[in-house]
Every structure is written in structure tokens, then in C-alpha cells.
C-alpha positions as CSV (number, residue, x, y, z in Angstrom):
1,M,0.1,0.2,-0.1
2,I,2.7,2.3,0.6
3,M,4.7,1.4,-2.4
4,K,1.9,2.2,-4.3
5,Q,1.1,5.7,-2.9
6,M,5.0,6.5,-3.5
7,F,4.4,5.4,-6.9
8,V,1.4,7.5,-7.5
9,K,3.2,10.6,-5.9
10,A,6.2,10.2,-8.4
11,I,3.9,9.9,-11.7
12,A,2.0,13.1,-10.4
13,V,5.8,15.1,-9.7
14,A,7.1,13.8,-13.1
15,C,3.7,15.4,-14.7
16,A,4.0,18.4,-12.9
17,V,7.5,18.8,-14.1
18,A,6.4,18.1,-17.6
19,A,3.6,20.5,-17.7
20,V,6.0,23.3,-16.5
21,G,8.5,22.1,-19.7
22,C,5.7,22.4,-22.0
23,A,4.7,25.7,-20.8
24,Q,7.9,27.6,-21.4
25,A,8.5,29.1,-24.9
26,P,11.7,27.7,-27.0
27,V,14.9,30.1,-26.9
28,T,15.9,31.9,-30.1
29,M,19.2,32.9,-30.6
30,P,19.6,36.4,-31.6
31,P,22.0,37.0,-35.2
32,A,25.5,37.5,-34.8
33,Q,26.9,41.1,-34.2
34,Y,29.0,42.6,-36.5
35,A,30.7,46.0,-36.9
36,M,29.2,47.9,-39.6
37,M,29.9,51.2,-41.9
38,E,27.8,53.1,-44.2
39,V,29.5,54.0,-47.5
40,A,30.4,57.7,-47.9
41,T,32.9,59.7,-50.3
42,T,35.8,61.1,-48.5
43,N,39.3,62.7,-49.4
44,R,42.6,60.5,-48.5
45,V,46.3,60.9,-48.5
46,I,47.7,57.6,-49.1
47,P,51.4,56.8,-49.0
48,S,52.6,54.6,-51.6
49,S,56.0,53.3,-51.1
50,Y,58.7,52.2,-53.8
51,S,62.1,50.4,-53.1
52,A,64.9,52.7,-53.6
53,A,68.4,53.0,-53.9
54,I,70.7,55.9,-52.9
55,R,73.6,57.6,-54.6
56,G,75.6,60.9,-54.4
57,R,74.8,63.3,-57.0
58,Q,78.1,62.7,-58.7
59,D,80.1,59.4,-57.8
60,I,83.3,60.0,-59.6
61,D,85.9,57.0,-60.0
62,I,89.5,58.6,-59.8
63,Y,92.1,56.8,-61.8
64,P,95.7,57.9,-62.3
65,Q,96.7,59.7,-65.6
66,V,100.4,58.7,-65.3
67,G,101.9,55.4,-63.9
68,G,104.1,55.0,-61.2
69,T,104.4,54.2,-57.4
70,I,102.2,55.7,-54.8
71,A,104.6,57.9,-53.1
72,Q,102.2,59.8,-50.7
73,L,98.6,59.1,-49.6
74,C,96.8,62.6,-48.6
75,V,93.6,61.6,-47.5
76,S,91.9,58.7,-45.2
77,E,88.3,56.8,-46.3
78,G,85.6,58.8,-45.4
79,Q,87.1,62.1,-45.5
80,S,85.3,65.4,-46.9
81,V,87.2,66.7,-49.4
82,A,86.9,69.9,-51.6
83,K,87.6,70.4,-55.2
84,G,91.6,70.7,-56.0
85,Q,92.5,68.9,-53.0
86,T,95.1,66.7,-53.2
87,L,94.4,62.8,-52.9
88,F,97.6,61.1,-53.9
89,I,100.9,62.1,-54.9
90,I,102.6,59.6,-57.3
91,D,106.7,59.2,-57.3
92,Q,107.7,62.4,-59.2
93,V,111.3,61.7,-60.1
94,P,111.2,60.7,-63.5
95,Y,108.7,63.4,-64.4
96,K,110.9,65.9,-63.1
97,A,113.7,64.7,-64.8
98,A,111.7,64.5,-68.3
99,L,110.6,67.9,-67.6
100,Q,114.1,69.1,-67.4
101,T,115.0,67.4,-70.4
102,A,112.2,69.0,-72.2
103,E,113.3,72.3,-71.1
104,A,116.7,71.9,-72.0
105,N,115.5,70.6,-75.5
106,V,113.8,74.2,-75.7
107,A,116.5,76.1,-74.7
108,A,118.8,74.0,-77.4
109,A,116.0,74.7,-80.4
110,K,115.8,78.3,-79.3
111,A,119.7,78.9,-79.6
112,G,119.2,77.1,-82.9
113,V,116.6,79.3,-84.1
114,A,118.6,82.3,-83.3
115,T,121.7,80.9,-85.2
116,A,119.3,80.2,-88.4
117,Q,118.2,84.0,-88.1
118,L,121.6,85.5,-88.2
119,V,122.5,83.1,-91.0
120,Y,119.4,84.3,-93.0
121,N,120.1,87.8,-92.4
122,S,123.4,87.6,-93.4
123,K,122.4,85.8,-96.5
124,K,119.6,88.4,-97.3
125,E,122.2,91.4,-97.1
126,L,124.9,89.6,-99.2
127,Y,122.0,88.6,-101.6
128,A,121.0,92.1,-101.9
129,K,124.4,93.0,-103.0
130,Q,124.5,90.3,-105.3
131,V,127.4,88.4,-103.3
132,V,125.6,85.0,-102.7
133,S,122.8,83.4,-105.2
134,K,119.7,82.7,-104.8
135,F,119.9,79.0,-103.9
136,D,122.1,80.1,-100.9
137,L,119.2,82.4,-99.6
138,S,116.6,79.9,-100.0
139,T,118.8,77.1,-98.2
140,A,119.8,79.8,-95.3
141,E,115.5,80.7,-95.1
142,N,115.0,76.9,-95.1
143,A,117.3,76.2,-92.1
144,L,115.5,78.7,-90.6
145,L,112.1,77.4,-90.8
146,T,113.4,74.0,-89.7
147,A,114.9,75.6,-86.4
148,K,111.4,77.2,-85.6
149,A,109.9,74.0,-86.4
150,Q,112.2,72.3,-83.9
151,L,111.8,74.8,-81.5
152,A,107.8,74.2,-81.5
153,Q,108.5,70.8,-81.2
154,A,110.5,71.1,-78.2
155,E,108.1,73.3,-76.7
156,A,105.2,70.9,-77.2
157,Q,107.4,68.3,-75.6
158,R,108.1,70.7,-72.5
159,V,104.2,70.9,-72.2
160,N,103.5,67.2,-72.1
161,A,106.3,66.9,-69.6
162,A,104.9,69.6,-67.5
163,N,101.5,67.9,-67.6
164,S,102.7,64.5,-66.9
165,L,104.2,65.7,-64.0
166,S,101.3,67.8,-62.6
167,Y,99.3,64.2,-63.2
168,T,101.6,62.9,-60.4
169,V,99.4,65.0,-58.3
170,V,95.9,63.6,-58.0
171,K,93.5,65.8,-57.0
172,A,89.5,65.7,-56.3
173,P,87.7,66.9,-59.2
174,A,84.6,68.0,-56.9
175,N,83.6,68.5,-53.4
176,G,82.6,64.9,-52.2
177,V,83.4,61.9,-49.9
178,V,86.3,59.6,-50.4
179,G,85.2,55.9,-50.7
180,T,88.0,53.1,-50.4
181,L,91.3,53.2,-50.7
182,P,92.4,49.8,-52.3
183,Y,95.8,51.1,-53.2
184,R,98.4,52.2,-50.5
185,V,101.6,53.6,-50.6
186,G,104.2,52.0,-52.5
187,A,101.7,50.3,-55.0
188,L,102.2,50.5,-58.5
189,V,99.5,52.3,-60.4
190,S,98.7,53.1,-64.1
191,A,96.1,54.6,-66.2
192,A,95.0,51.2,-67.6
193,M,94.5,49.8,-64.2
194,P,91.0,48.0,-63.6
195,K,89.9,49.3,-60.3
196,P,90.0,53.1,-59.4
197,L,92.1,54.6,-56.9
198,T,88.7,55.9,-55.1
199,T,85.9,57.2,-55.7
200,V,84.8,60.6,-54.6
201,S,81.1,61.0,-53.9
202,D,79.3,64.4,-54.1
203,N,76.8,63.8,-51.1
204,S,75.6,67.2,-50.8
205,V,72.7,66.7,-52.4
206,M,71.6,62.6,-52.9
207,Y,69.6,61.2,-55.9
208,V,67.2,58.4,-54.8
209,Y,66.5,56.2,-57.7
210,F,63.2,54.1,-57.6
211,S,60.9,52.7,-60.2
212,M,57.0,52.5,-61.2
213,N,55.1,50.0,-63.3
214,E,53.8,51.4,-66.7
215,N,50.0,51.7,-65.2
216,Q,51.1,53.9,-62.3
217,L,52.8,56.3,-64.7
218,L,50.1,56.3,-66.7
219,D,47.7,57.4,-63.9
220,L,50.4,59.9,-62.9
221,T,50.5,61.5,-66.6
222,R,46.6,61.4,-66.8
223,E,46.4,63.2,-63.5
224,Y,48.8,65.8,-64.0
225,G,48.4,66.4,-68.1
226,S,52.0,65.5,-68.9
227,I,55.4,64.5,-67.7
228,A,56.6,67.9,-67.5
229,A,53.5,69.1,-65.5
230,T,54.0,65.8,-63.4
231,L,57.6,66.8,-62.4
232,K,56.2,70.6,-61.7
233,Q,53.3,69.6,-59.6
234,M,53.9,66.5,-57.9
235,P,54.1,66.8,-54.1
236,D,57.3,66.3,-51.9
237,V,58.2,62.9,-51.3
238,E,59.7,61.1,-48.1
239,L,62.5,59.0,-47.6
240,K,62.1,56.0,-45.2
241,L,65.6,54.5,-44.2
242,S,67.0,50.9,-43.8
243,D,66.4,51.2,-40.2
244,G,62.8,52.1,-40.4
245,S,62.9,55.9,-39.5
246,I,61.9,58.6,-41.9
247,Y,64.3,61.1,-42.7
248,S,64.0,64.6,-41.5
249,E,64.3,66.1,-45.0
250,K,61.7,65.9,-47.8
251,G,62.9,65.8,-51.6
252,R,61.5,66.3,-55.0
253,I,61.0,64.1,-58.0
254,E,63.5,65.8,-60.5
255,S,63.2,63.4,-63.2
256,I,61.1,60.5,-65.0
257,S,62.7,58.3,-67.6
258,G,61.4,58.5,-71.2
259,V,62.0,54.8,-71.9
260,I,60.1,51.9,-70.3
261,D,62.6,48.8,-69.5
262,M,61.2,46.1,-71.5
263,T,62.4,43.6,-69.5
264,T,60.9,44.5,-66.3
265,G,57.9,46.9,-67.7
266,T,59.0,49.5,-65.0
267,V,60.0,53.4,-65.8
268,S,62.8,54.8,-63.5
269,L,62.5,58.1,-61.4
270,R,65.0,60.2,-59.4
271,A,64.1,62.0,-56.4
272,A,66.7,64.8,-54.9
273,F,67.2,65.1,-51.2
274,P,69.2,67.6,-49.4
275,N,72.0,66.0,-47.2
276,K,73.5,68.9,-45.0
277,G,74.2,66.3,-42.2
278,G,75.9,63.8,-44.1
279,L,73.3,61.1,-43.0
280,L,72.7,59.6,-46.5
281,H,75.5,57.6,-47.8
282,S,75.8,56.5,-51.6
283,G,75.1,53.0,-52.0
284,G,72.6,52.9,-49.4
285,S,68.7,51.6,-49.9
286,G,65.6,52.7,-48.8
287,N,61.9,53.5,-49.6
288,I,60.4,56.7,-51.4
289,I,57.1,57.4,-49.7
290,L,54.9,58.9,-52.4
291,P,51.6,60.4,-51.0
292,N,48.6,59.7,-53.5
293,N,45.7,62.2,-53.0
294,Y,42.3,61.0,-53.6
295,E,39.0,63.4,-53.6
296,N,35.6,62.4,-53.2
297,C,36.6,58.8,-53.4
298,I,34.9,55.6,-51.2
299,V,37.8,54.1,-48.9
300,V,37.1,50.9,-47.3
301,P,39.3,48.9,-44.6
302,Q,40.8,45.9,-46.0
303,L,39.2,44.0,-42.9
304,A,36.0,44.5,-44.6
305,T,37.1,42.6,-48.0
306,F,37.9,39.2,-49.0
307,E,39.4,37.5,-52.0
308,L,38.0,34.8,-53.8
309,Q,39.5,34.0,-57.2
310,D,41.5,37.0,-57.5
311,R,38.3,39.2,-57.0
312,V,37.7,41.5,-54.1
313,Y,34.5,40.9,-52.4
314,V,32.4,43.0,-49.7
315,Y,29.2,41.8,-47.4
316,K,26.5,44.1,-47.8
317,Y,24.0,44.5,-44.9
318,I,20.4,44.0,-46.6
319,D,17.4,43.1,-44.9
320,G,19.0,41.7,-41.8
321,V,21.5,39.2,-43.7
322,A,24.7,39.4,-45.4
323,K,25.0,39.3,-49.2
324,S,28.3,39.4,-50.9
325,A,29.2,42.1,-53.6
326,P,32.4,42.3,-55.9
327,I,34.3,45.2,-56.0
328,Q,36.8,46.9,-58.2
329,V,39.7,48.4,-55.6
330,E,43.1,50.2,-56.4
331,K,45.2,48.6,-53.9
332,I,47.4,51.2,-51.9
333,N,50.4,49.5,-50.6
334,D,49.9,50.7,-47.0
335,G,48.3,47.7,-46.1
336,K,45.2,49.0,-44.6
337,E,42.9,50.3,-46.8
338,Y,41.7,50.1,-50.3
339,I,40.3,52.5,-52.9
340,V,36.8,51.5,-54.2
341,T,36.5,52.2,-57.9
342,S,33.0,50.3,-58.8
343,G,31.0,47.9,-57.0
344,L,29.6,50.4,-53.8
345,T,27.7,53.5,-54.0
346,V,27.1,56.0,-51.4
347,G,24.6,55.1,-48.5
348,D,25.3,51.4,-48.6
349,V,26.1,49.5,-45.4
350,I,28.6,47.2,-45.2
351,V,30.4,45.0,-42.6
352,A,33.3,46.8,-41.6
353,E,35.6,43.8,-40.3
354,G,35.2,39.9,-40.0
355,A,34.0,39.6,-43.4
356,A,36.3,36.7,-44.1
357,L,34.3,34.8,-41.4
358,L,30.8,35.1,-42.8
359,R,28.9,33.2,-45.2
360,E,26.6,34.4,-47.8
361,G,22.8,35.0,-46.5
362,T,24.1,34.6,-42.8
363,P,21.8,36.7,-40.9
364,I,23.3,39.4,-39.1
365,M,23.0,42.6,-37.0
366,P,24.9,46.0,-36.4
367,K,26.9,45.3,-33.4
368,Q,25.6,48.0,-31.4
369,A,22.0,47.5,-31.9
370,A,19.8,45.9,-29.2
371,P,18.1,42.7,-30.4
372,A,14.3,42.8,-30.6
373,A,12.3,40.4,-28.2
374,A,11.3,37.4,-29.7
375,P,7.5,36.7,-30.0
376,A,7.3,33.6,-27.7
377,E,9.3,36.1,-25.2
378,A,7.0,38.8,-25.2
379,A,4.0,36.5,-24.8
380,A,5.6,35.1,-21.8
381,Q,6.4,38.7,-20.5
382,T,2.7,39.9,-21.0
383,E,1.2,36.8,-18.8
384,T,3.7,37.6,-16.0
385,K,2.3,41.0,-15.6
């Protein structure tokens, strides 16, 4: 009897629990929340980066013009030198001797001219008195002309000897900085040597060379109208150094090559940067930062896009669900944003981040909007009241 009563009570409790469970409405999960943005036009300055090589305004390889051993080294590596400053002195002894010989030959030739002149003058007077023949006069005249020619030849040899002696003093052809010095005192050098004595780099202004592809050059030309107008109107550029820092001085693009390299499909540009502090060195590398000005353009973050089969897509927020849409973009190499050229219009609402995690037709809602109450939950709240 007791067992029967307990069984009846258990059944009653089970029914009560079941009745309570049946009375509750099923719970509905709200749509996932995503950050969204409304498409609008804006003005943007987006930098583009191009690998660049730094060169001195003038890198001059210094070769000797005469042969001999280096007698004196007058500079050190990395030293700043002025135009005309002595860099090397080549052994001058043989060249001084050659100059002395040439000067002696000039003196002898002058004496020969003087003697020939006296003979000619004497023959001329005698011929006038009909003492000597015309042949004697002509012979004296020819001897004088020969002596003058020998003098001219001797003077030319003296000039060559003097020049050769002057070439033993190797001087800086321009202001700059001395490069490496592979040859030291006692080394034998000549004009035909394959390697220069050193290099003098004019680093007062540095030339920074970089390249653009053909499409980028066409865009610049269309924007400014011509190559000449492009050079005149382009904004100043910045230089990012190899350590990641930005060079303190801004530069100007001074030239654009008129020939496209058929191997690489690029064109070379040259920017000039002042180098008063000597921070930039010829042979260095960096990146040119070129500002790109866009007016009334549509800009979207790269996090709002995803790529599929080399096409770029965004998700539009339409009627509470995500719908993919292809867009055309201009990829700016700052790694953060895209300039949208087609596929979006002002007023469109797109998912601003996390687009790669979405699927077509997924119910979504703006991240900051509060979810509406489900119908079953609203009915339950009404009954409770």
C-alpha cells in the first residue's frame, strides 16, 4: 500500500515537471553582431612605398693619368674633401727629370733658331749685294724654318712633360667624400688599371632612384596632364631609411625616364634630397614614400574585404542578412585600406570587419544595436505582468 502511494506521487511529480516544461516557449538565438559602416565619400592621402637606391649626386671614380708608385697618400677613407684638394702623389722623380730634359731641348732649339736667323739675315744682305746666289738665300731661309719647327716641337714636349708631372698629383675633381682606398703607399698604379684609386662622392645632394610600373606612370600622367606637369606639380616625397625611420628632409622628384624597361616593364624616377648633415651615404637603400591624393573617393578597410579567385568582395547588410558583392579596388600598398573604384555606392551599409568569417545569407545585425524580443518571449512577459 505504501509502495503504491509512493508510485502515484512520483507519477504526479513527473507530470507536473512535464507540464511546466511544456508551458515554457523555445529560446531563439539572436543574429550575430558585426561592426558595420555606411559607405560615404571622403578625401584621403594614402602613401605608396617604392624600393629605392641612394646615390650621390656625383660619384667620380679616380684613376691616375700617369703610371708609377704611390709616394704619398693624402686622405683617409670617409674624409670630406674640397674640389682641387690633393688625394695622392705618385713618384715624381722620373717626371721631373723628363721635364728638365724637355726644357733643355727648348733652350737648345731657341739657340738653333737664333743662329739660323743670323745666317738668314746675313745671306739676305749678301744677296741684296749680289754676293751670294738665290740658292744660298733659300737654303738659309729653309734652315731657319727648320729651326723654328724644332723649337715648336721642343716646346710641345715640354708642355707634355709638365702635364705629366702635374698628373702625379691626383686631386679631387669635385667636393665630396672619399670612398675606399684599395691602394696604399708603394703600390704600382697606371692609367690602364681596372680598379680606381678611390671614388669621390658628392653627397651634398643625394639622388634616390626608384621605379614605377607602366600603369602607375599612366595614372600620374593622366592626373597632371604631362610628364613636365607631373614633375612640376607632384608633391614632395619622403624617404624611409633602412632602419625604418623617416628621413628628416623631404625630397622632390626631378626626372622621369622617357623609356620603359622592356625586361621589367618599369620606368625609373629620380628624387633629390638635401644631405646637409651627411646622414645619407651613396650606395645605401631605402623606400620612397609618395603621397597619393584622392578626392571624393570611397575608402574601405581591407578587413572589410575578402578575396575569391583573384576578385575582391565585401558583404552588404541587406534586410538583416549578409549579401556578398564584388568590388573593383585600387590596391594601395599601405596594407590598411582600399580605394573602391566600382561596386559600392554612397549609402550602402557593409560589414566593416570580419568579412572573411561570414557566409552568404548569414543573418547579422549591427554590433551596437539591441536585439528585438522574440514573439514567444514577449507573450511570456505579458502573461507574467
